[in-house]
Legacy VTK file of the C-alpha trace (Angstrom):
# vtk DataFile Version 3.0
C-alpha trace
ASCII
DATASET POLYDATA
POINTS 529 float
-32.779 59.497 -67.648
-30.985 60.829 -64.661
-33.869 59.714 -62.492
-33.246 56.080 -63.520
-29.476 56.189 -63.462
-29.200 57.517 -59.911
-30.840 54.455 -58.267
-28.732 52.131 -60.430
-25.569 54.019 -59.595
-26.540 53.979 -55.915
-27.210 50.242 -56.035
-23.865 49.584 -57.720
-22.097 51.647 -55.086
-23.807 49.708 -52.284
-22.789 46.413 -53.862
-19.251 47.625 -54.231
-19.137 48.708 -50.597
-20.641 45.394 -49.453
-18.216 43.444 -51.608
-15.268 45.380 -50.226
-16.544 44.843 -46.673
-16.942 41.120 -47.371
-13.446 40.936 -48.838
-11.991 42.750 -45.818
-13.984 40.548 -43.469
-12.771 37.380 -45.209
-9.203 38.661 -45.187
-9.433 39.458 -41.489
-10.922 36.026 -40.805
-8.147 34.310 -42.754
-5.567 36.381 -40.862
-7.268 35.471 -37.584
-7.323 31.745 -38.418
-3.748 31.758 -39.653
-2.574 33.693 -36.594
-4.057 31.270 -34.019
-1.187 29.294 -32.428
-2.929 27.197 -29.751
-5.108 25.317 -32.260
-4.344 23.628 -35.558
-7.065 25.077 -37.845
-7.060 23.945 -41.453
-9.299 22.847 -44.316
-9.502 19.488 -46.075
-10.947 18.942 -49.527
-13.606 16.282 -50.171
-10.966 13.554 -50.367
-9.183 14.526 -47.148
-6.254 16.429 -48.659
-4.988 19.468 -46.762
-6.193 22.685 -48.456
-5.057 25.336 -45.941
-2.699 25.582 -42.966
-2.389 27.970 -40.026
0.455 28.814 -37.652
-1.069 26.667 -34.894
-0.937 23.654 -37.207
2.687 24.477 -38.001
3.548 24.736 -34.287
1.718 21.592 -33.216
2.476 19.291 -36.146
5.793 20.720 -37.311
5.019 21.069 -41.043
5.389 24.244 -43.089
2.401 25.140 -45.274
4.356 24.411 -48.461
5.221 20.931 -47.182
1.731 19.790 -46.267
-0.865 21.468 -48.525
-2.085 18.869 -51.002
-1.023 15.946 -48.764
-3.584 13.544 -47.287
-4.347 14.177 -43.622
-3.918 10.467 -42.789
-0.186 11.095 -42.380
-1.008 12.592 -38.971
-2.344 9.224 -37.760
-0.320 6.351 -36.321
0.433 3.371 -38.528
-1.977 1.161 -36.599
-4.831 3.660 -37.104
-4.069 3.999 -40.790
-4.127 0.234 -41.176
-7.484 0.157 -39.365
-8.918 2.829 -41.713
-9.460 5.365 -38.941
-8.966 8.522 -41.128
-11.507 7.383 -43.744
-14.001 6.357 -41.052
-13.791 9.788 -39.428
-14.518 11.535 -42.737
-17.429 9.157 -43.390
-18.941 9.958 -39.980
-18.505 13.697 -40.587
-20.303 13.366 -43.974
-23.158 11.407 -42.410
-23.583 13.321 -39.152
-22.073 16.707 -39.924
-19.159 16.397 -37.492
-17.016 13.930 -35.573
-15.011 14.355 -32.367
-12.104 12.124 -31.345
-9.134 11.850 -28.966
-6.024 9.828 -29.679
-2.341 9.736 -30.493
-1.234 11.783 -33.519
2.130 12.124 -35.241
4.314 15.172 -35.729
6.670 15.657 -38.629
9.630 14.436 -36.537
7.806 11.187 -35.717
7.022 12.067 -32.090
3.497 11.556 -30.788
1.104 13.817 -28.931
-2.354 13.256 -27.500
-4.833 15.194 -29.638
-8.415 16.351 -29.306
-9.815 16.535 -32.858
-13.051 17.912 -34.327
-13.883 17.474 -38.028
-16.863 19.411 -39.447
-18.340 18.857 -42.904
-18.612 22.131 -44.950
-21.400 22.593 -47.529
-22.030 25.368 -50.066
-25.293 27.254 -50.525
-26.668 24.518 -52.775
-25.984 21.825 -50.176
-22.973 20.318 -51.927
-20.063 19.088 -49.800
-17.035 21.254 -50.495
-14.674 19.884 -47.836
-13.998 19.654 -44.110
-12.855 22.023 -41.393
-10.478 20.357 -38.937
-9.554 21.626 -35.475
-6.794 19.889 -33.495
-5.588 20.636 -29.957
-2.503 19.204 -28.271
-3.795 18.089 -24.848
-0.885 15.833 -23.888
-0.081 17.778 -20.711
-3.708 17.870 -19.648
-4.022 14.129 -20.216
-0.861 13.409 -18.212
-2.106 15.637 -15.411
-5.449 13.804 -15.407
-3.704 10.422 -15.347
-1.560 11.522 -12.404
-4.637 12.868 -10.640
-6.471 9.571 -11.228
-3.475 7.642 -9.907
-3.324 9.882 -6.836
-7.047 9.441 -6.218
-6.746 5.691 -6.621
-3.738 5.583 -4.294
-5.644 7.636 -1.715
-8.663 5.352 -2.038
-6.481 2.254 -1.631
-4.712 3.813 1.346
-8.007 4.721 3.020
-9.429 1.282 2.293
-6.380 -0.504 3.692
-6.352 1.786 6.731
-10.023 1.019 7.396
-9.410 -2.712 7.001
-6.373 -2.389 9.251
-8.400 -0.648 11.964
-11.069 -3.344 11.781
-8.479 -6.128 11.738
-6.585 -4.659 14.679
-9.762 -4.405 16.733
-10.762 -7.985 15.935
-7.256 -9.227 16.702
-7.260 -7.460 20.069
-10.527 -9.122 21.095
-9.354 -12.452 19.695
-6.124 -12.105 21.669
-8.105 -11.784 24.887
-10.086 -14.912 24.035
-6.882 -16.807 23.315
-5.403 -15.507 26.543
-8.364 -16.957 28.431
-8.195 -20.253 26.530
-4.434 -20.779 26.744
-4.261 -19.652 30.348
-7.109 -21.929 31.380
-5.589 -24.878 29.535
-2.237 -24.325 31.237
-3.836 -24.067 34.673
-5.904 -27.216 34.071
-2.817 -29.091 32.802
-0.870 -28.148 35.925
-3.645 -29.109 38.339
-4.782 -32.383 36.756
-2.668 -35.511 37.053
-1.425 -36.930 33.776
-4.090 -39.120 32.219
-3.449 -40.717 28.789
-7.176 -40.524 28.097
-7.309 -36.752 28.715
-3.835 -35.244 28.311
-3.610 -35.704 24.497
-6.806 -33.709 24.075
-5.487 -30.928 26.302
-2.313 -30.866 24.207
-4.450 -30.722 21.059
-6.426 -27.798 22.443
-3.211 -25.965 23.317
-1.796 -26.500 19.820
-5.029 -25.257 18.264
-5.016 -22.147 20.443
-1.353 -21.538 19.601
-2.209 -21.662 15.876
-4.911 -19.114 16.599
-2.329 -16.954 18.361
-0.075 -17.149 15.295
-2.967 -16.023 13.075
-3.642 -13.176 15.473
-0.040 -12.037 15.193
-0.408 -11.962 11.411
-3.573 -9.911 11.734
-1.783 -7.511 14.066
1.130 -7.351 11.643
-1.210 -6.272 8.861
-2.788 -3.690 11.172
0.774 -2.504 12.017
0.155 -3.138 15.706
2.475 -6.025 16.483
5.453 -5.415 18.709
8.634 -5.165 16.652
12.156 -5.502 17.988
13.702 -3.363 15.290
17.430 -3.131 14.831
20.087 -3.345 12.113
19.662 -6.590 10.179
22.122 -8.019 7.657
19.693 -8.897 4.873
22.195 -10.941 2.845
23.167 -13.015 5.896
19.509 -13.477 6.843
18.658 -14.813 3.388
21.724 -17.084 3.407
20.783 -18.500 6.816
17.343 -19.469 5.465
18.582 -21.679 2.628
17.920 -24.878 4.569
14.445 -23.628 5.519
13.709 -22.799 1.869
14.859 -26.255 0.765
12.617 -28.012 3.280
9.586 -25.750 2.833
9.640 -25.385 -0.960
10.566 -28.914 -1.995
12.886 -30.277 -4.686
10.849 -28.861 -7.580
11.782 -25.263 -6.772
15.238 -23.798 -7.379
16.088 -20.775 -5.208
18.794 -18.450 -6.546
20.127 -15.537 -4.499
21.657 -12.379 -5.935
23.110 -10.166 -3.244
25.534 -7.253 -3.769
28.798 -7.464 -1.805
28.330 -4.267 0.228
24.667 -4.097 1.210
23.984 -1.843 4.221
21.978 -3.259 7.142
18.226 -2.723 7.117
16.279 -1.425 10.115
13.694 -4.109 10.842
12.751 -7.032 13.079
14.803 -10.055 11.999
12.265 -12.664 13.157
9.454 -10.864 11.321
11.654 -10.475 8.244
12.379 -14.201 8.189
8.663 -14.928 8.488
7.919 -12.486 5.645
10.559 -14.078 3.416
9.187 -17.554 4.059
5.640 -16.372 3.309
6.717 -14.817 0.023
8.723 -17.892 -0.965
5.827 -20.260 -0.206
3.453 -18.066 -2.219
5.909 -18.154 -5.112
6.106 -21.958 -4.861
2.314 -22.268 -4.864
2.198 -20.140 -8.041
4.407 -22.736 -9.761
2.605 -26.088 -9.319
4.909 -27.724 -11.869
8.022 -26.311 -10.206
10.284 -23.506 -11.316
12.784 -20.911 -10.217
12.654 -18.249 -7.508
15.186 -15.426 -7.491
15.829 -13.641 -4.183
17.800 -10.448 -4.591
18.483 -7.161 -2.851
19.868 -3.734 -3.660
20.163 -0.302 -2.109
17.942 2.426 -3.543
17.657 6.121 -2.786
14.324 7.932 -2.644
14.872 11.618 -3.382
11.389 12.877 -2.553
8.329 11.546 -0.770
6.464 8.819 -2.632
3.187 8.316 -0.795
4.034 6.991 2.688
7.683 6.416 1.698
9.905 9.192 3.008
13.144 10.405 1.344
16.157 8.331 2.299
18.135 5.146 1.665
16.369 1.795 1.482
17.296 -1.860 1.148
14.934 -3.345 -1.441
14.505 -7.099 -1.052
13.065 -8.736 -4.177
11.458 -12.164 -4.575
10.690 -13.011 -8.207
8.974 -16.175 -9.483
8.068 -17.480 -12.936
4.636 -18.711 -11.955
1.088 -18.158 -13.132
0.937 -14.491 -12.151
-2.169 -12.480 -11.252
-4.672 -10.417 -13.181
-5.294 -6.773 -12.237
-8.309 -7.555 -10.035
-6.471 -10.196 -8.020
-3.349 -8.039 -7.759
-5.368 -5.116 -6.377
-6.708 -7.288 -3.534
-3.648 -9.451 -2.887
-2.587 -7.736 0.357
-6.069 -7.570 1.863
-6.401 -9.766 4.956
-8.193 -13.099 4.435
-8.137 -12.714 0.634
-6.663 -15.847 -0.937
-6.790 -17.629 -4.289
-5.857 -20.927 -2.674
-8.346 -23.659 -1.926
-10.203 -24.087 1.359
-7.791 -25.058 4.125
-4.721 -24.223 2.049
-4.210 -20.633 3.104
-5.449 -18.018 5.560
-5.005 -15.028 3.277
-2.845 -13.315 5.902
0.678 -13.946 4.573
0.909 -10.945 2.255
-1.048 -8.851 4.742
1.631 -9.558 7.332
4.400 -8.568 4.912
2.517 -5.362 4.080
2.141 -4.550 7.782
5.823 -5.226 8.509
6.907 -2.905 5.698
4.565 -0.115 6.749
5.420 -0.354 10.440
9.172 -0.195 9.789
8.791 2.881 7.570
9.089 1.077 4.242
6.612 -0.270 1.734
5.549 -3.499 0.060
5.078 -3.563 -3.719
3.643 -6.389 -5.836
3.996 -6.524 -9.612
2.385 -9.286 -11.607
0.842 -10.220 -14.940
-0.924 -13.380 -15.964
1.493 -16.010 -17.323
4.454 -13.701 -16.578
5.090 -14.409 -12.905
5.132 -12.147 -9.862
7.722 -9.842 -8.309
7.441 -8.863 -4.650
9.476 -5.908 -3.374
9.983 -5.334 0.348
11.408 -1.841 0.962
13.133 -1.443 4.333
14.917 1.698 5.578
18.679 1.505 5.911
19.752 1.356 9.574
21.567 4.435 10.867
25.324 4.041 11.316
25.099 4.496 15.061
22.351 1.897 15.471
23.455 -1.091 17.522
22.177 -4.619 16.881
19.367 -5.642 19.157
20.406 -8.371 21.557
18.530 -11.640 21.467
18.607 -12.024 25.226
18.694 -9.627 28.135
20.933 -10.043 31.131
19.532 -9.324 34.530
20.105 -10.337 38.083
17.468 -12.853 39.133
16.342 -11.862 42.620
15.697 -14.453 45.297
11.998 -15.247 45.372
9.672 -13.864 47.966
5.930 -13.362 47.597
4.646 -9.980 46.447
1.348 -8.268 46.974
0.063 -7.856 43.404
-2.888 -5.921 41.966
-4.098 -7.441 38.664
-6.158 -5.096 36.452
-8.128 -6.111 33.326
-11.546 -5.117 32.018
-12.061 -8.607 30.517
-13.326 -10.924 33.285
-12.016 -14.078 31.558
-8.488 -12.692 31.207
-8.587 -11.195 34.706
-9.405 -14.587 36.226
-6.599 -16.354 34.347
-3.937 -13.706 35.064
-4.866 -13.572 38.727
-4.781 -17.397 39.017
-1.406 -17.623 37.237
0.028 -14.979 39.566
-1.306 -16.793 42.639
0.149 -20.081 41.391
3.537 -18.351 41.223
3.241 -17.793 44.985
2.055 -14.162 45.143
-0.874 -12.615 46.985
-3.353 -11.207 44.435
-6.092 -8.575 44.472
-8.250 -8.010 41.360
-9.606 -4.826 39.736
-11.672 -4.520 36.539
-10.879 -0.880 35.643
-8.306 1.838 36.135
-10.565 3.729 38.512
-11.148 0.660 40.692
-7.416 -0.050 40.656
-6.586 3.414 42.044
-9.197 3.000 44.769
-7.679 -0.336 45.866
-4.149 1.050 45.739
-5.207 3.752 48.200
-6.710 1.180 50.571
-3.654 -1.018 51.067
0.036 -1.543 50.300
1.090 -3.188 47.023
4.414 -4.133 45.494
3.337 -4.677 41.898
0.514 -3.851 39.469
-0.092 -6.009 36.373
-2.467 -4.124 34.085
-3.949 -4.605 30.662
-3.270 -1.711 28.290
-6.470 -1.492 26.198
-9.142 -0.533 28.720
-11.973 2.009 28.424
-11.875 5.427 30.128
-8.384 4.907 31.581
-5.995 2.717 29.645
-3.058 0.834 31.122
-0.533 3.487 30.143
-2.496 6.225 31.895
-2.951 4.019 34.949
0.763 3.210 35.046
1.661 6.910 34.858
-0.786 7.745 37.667
0.675 4.969 39.839
4.250 6.156 39.258
3.268 9.739 40.158
1.516 8.800 43.441
3.325 5.596 44.449
6.772 5.650 42.825
7.861 2.536 44.762
5.187 0.331 43.127
6.375 -1.586 40.056
4.124 -1.818 36.990
3.840 -4.444 34.236
1.710 -3.517 31.202
0.183 -6.477 29.330
-0.733 -5.871 25.709
-1.337 -7.838 22.551
0.179 -5.260 20.250
2.440 -2.245 20.131
-0.104 0.403 20.990
1.866 1.951 23.888
2.841 5.557 23.164
6.518 6.222 22.581
6.843 8.241 25.781
5.830 5.185 27.865
8.264 2.764 26.240
11.130 1.832 28.530
9.390 3.118 31.641
7.351 -0.010 32.304
7.871 -3.700 31.729
5.818 -4.932 28.755
4.203 -8.376 28.777
3.003 -9.632 25.403
-0.423 -11.263 25.183
-1.249 -14.102 25.097
1.316 -15.274 27.626
2.154 -18.397 29.650
2.936 -18.554 33.344
6.670 -18.749 32.625
6.353 -15.491 30.607
4.590 -13.887 33.556
7.235 -15.200 35.968
10.068 -13.836 33.807
8.377 -10.424 33.535
7.995 -10.208 37.316
11.625 -11.209 37.834
12.802 -8.586 35.328
10.698 -5.945 37.027
12.330 -6.533 40.403
15.818 -7.082 38.993
18.532 -4.463 38.495
17.960 -4.476 34.698
16.072 -1.732 32.971
12.533 -2.564 31.825
12.247 -4.194 28.426
10.770 -2.159 25.607
LINES 1 530
529 0 1 2 3 4 5 6 7 8 9 10 11 12 13 14 15 16 17 18 19 20 21 22 23 24 25 26 27 28 29 30 31 32 33 34 35 36 37 38 39 40 41 42 43 44 45 46 47 48 49 50 51 52 53 54 55 56 57 58 59 60 61 62 63 64 65 66 67 68 69 70 71 72 73 74 75 76 77 78 79 80 81 82 83 84 85 86 87 88 89 90 91 92 93 94 95 96 97 98 99 100 101 102 103 104 105 106 107 108 109 110 111 112 113 114 115 116 117 118 119 120 121 122 123 124 125 126 127 128 129 130 131 132 133 134 135 136 137 138 139 140 141 142 143 144 145 146 147 148 149 150 151 152 153 154 155 156 157 158 159 160 161 162 163 164 165 166 167 168 169 170 171 172 173 174 175 176 177 178 179 180 181 182 183 184 185 186 187 188 189 190 191 192 193 194 195 196 197 198 199 200 201 202 203 204 205 206 207 208 209 210 211 212 213 214 215 216 217 218 219 220 221 222 223 224 225 226 227 228 229 230 231 232 233 234 235 236 237 238 239 240 241 242 243 244 245 246 247 248 249 250 251 252 253 254 255 256 257 258 259 260 261 262 263 264 265 266 267 268 269 270 271 272 273 274 275 276 277 278 279 280 281 282 283 284 285 286 287 288 289 290 291 292 293 294 295 296 297 298 299 300 301 302 303 304 305 306 307 308 309 310 311 312 313 314 315 316 317 318 319 320 321 322 323 324 325 326 327 328 329 330 331 332 333 334 335 336 337 338 339 340 341 342 343 344 345 346 347 348 349 350 351 352 353 354 355 356 357 358 359 360 361 362 363 364 365 366 367 368 369 370 371 372 373 374 375 376 377 378 379 380 381 382 383 384 385 386 387 388 389 390 391 392 393 394 395 396 397 398 399 400 401 402 403 404 405 406 407 408 409 410 411 412 413 414 415 416 417 418 419 420 421 422 423 424 425 426 427 428 429 430 431 432 433 434 435 436 437 438 439 440 441 442 443 444 445 446 447 448 449 450 451 452 453 454 455 456 457 458 459 460 461 462 463 464 465 466 467 468 469 470 471 472 473 474 475 476 477 478 479 480 481 482 483 484 485 486 487 488 489 490 491 492 493 494 495 496 497 498 499 500 501 502 503 504 505 506 507 508 509 510 511 512 513 514 515 516 517 518 519 520 521 522 523 524 525 526 527 528
């Protein structure tokens, strides 16, 4: 008998030990699950009612175990998701596929929302019967916000790089186009001066000049977008500038558009170029009018804002924010994203160049501000032009310069330009003003000719290969300090250290511009910058 009882007793002891081990293991597992605080781990019965609750669920969702066990898990969903049947659909998917994974907004006990990552697994017993669901929830709100900010930063960087690349391309095209216009306008002026007036010919010359001048205006807009136009920045009274444009707005916008201005009484002056600001305002107002074909209202306002820390290219400081708001058709996201690109326009053929907003963008960037567009379809558009506040010690830029006009006598002038068409025109204009001219097509050739004979003045293009006009001017000043230098350029590419040292002549120019630059150079006034 003892032989039989010993195996039985041994078997019973093994089962008891295994059962105790299983009980301890289950208790440890329950303690582990309940002790987890970073995850909400809990069970649902077959109908979706909460059957267990851990400390992570209490921390994330805010409910005590006694408050939530027996309640349906749909209370964690937003009202919109409950109405759409989202909780039931998730359980149905888990039954059919074994598990379901979702991300979305979930509710805490206090009504606040958090962004949750949720996994629901179907649990079956040994016979294959569904006994309930295991649900794991993580609060990933911070991670989501960080990802959104990262995506925004990447998108901003991409947009910045794209606009910079377009700006580089646009600036290069504008420079070449400027030289062509210089050749065209200069040749037309020379021909007009040398031909007698003929009613059969003169109107066509005038037409050609007007067409070339329109091309020059487009070039300036391209250069403005590329942030390479010459700005005469100084303190500008924004409120007074807007007020002075009321008549222009009335004529340009027509009777169907009502312009309302809202300016604070003590707005500090903005540091910008007044002429460019007026052009930007007119562009924005015309765009607003075009967005309201049936007429409407435009509100022009301004306020001072403080930027505490860097926001992209915008540096900390005080800014005057000029706002133009319309109640027009608005733009969708795709159109809004491309609105400031040069040559992009939603207007019909011949009704717009697509350079207006590009010019405003370039003005803002070049003055150290920014240009912001906000728009939605059927809700109108708001344009914000951020301009830095002018320093207290800044003095208004004068519209005219005073200098002593010297009595005329012919000078020996060296004209330098790598573009043969421009070189011919500049040299001819200078000769027609009564000066003796020698030509050079590069900086190196210019230095060689300067060493071979006396000169009073050098007129040089800035953008030249190998040795640009600034480098040539510096070399001339170092070796021949008595020789005056005029630097001709289509945009503000001269380094800061050269500004004020040499007279600048903007391209394209007329003979009277060239004459005035020469007179300033030999006058007692300091060179213009």
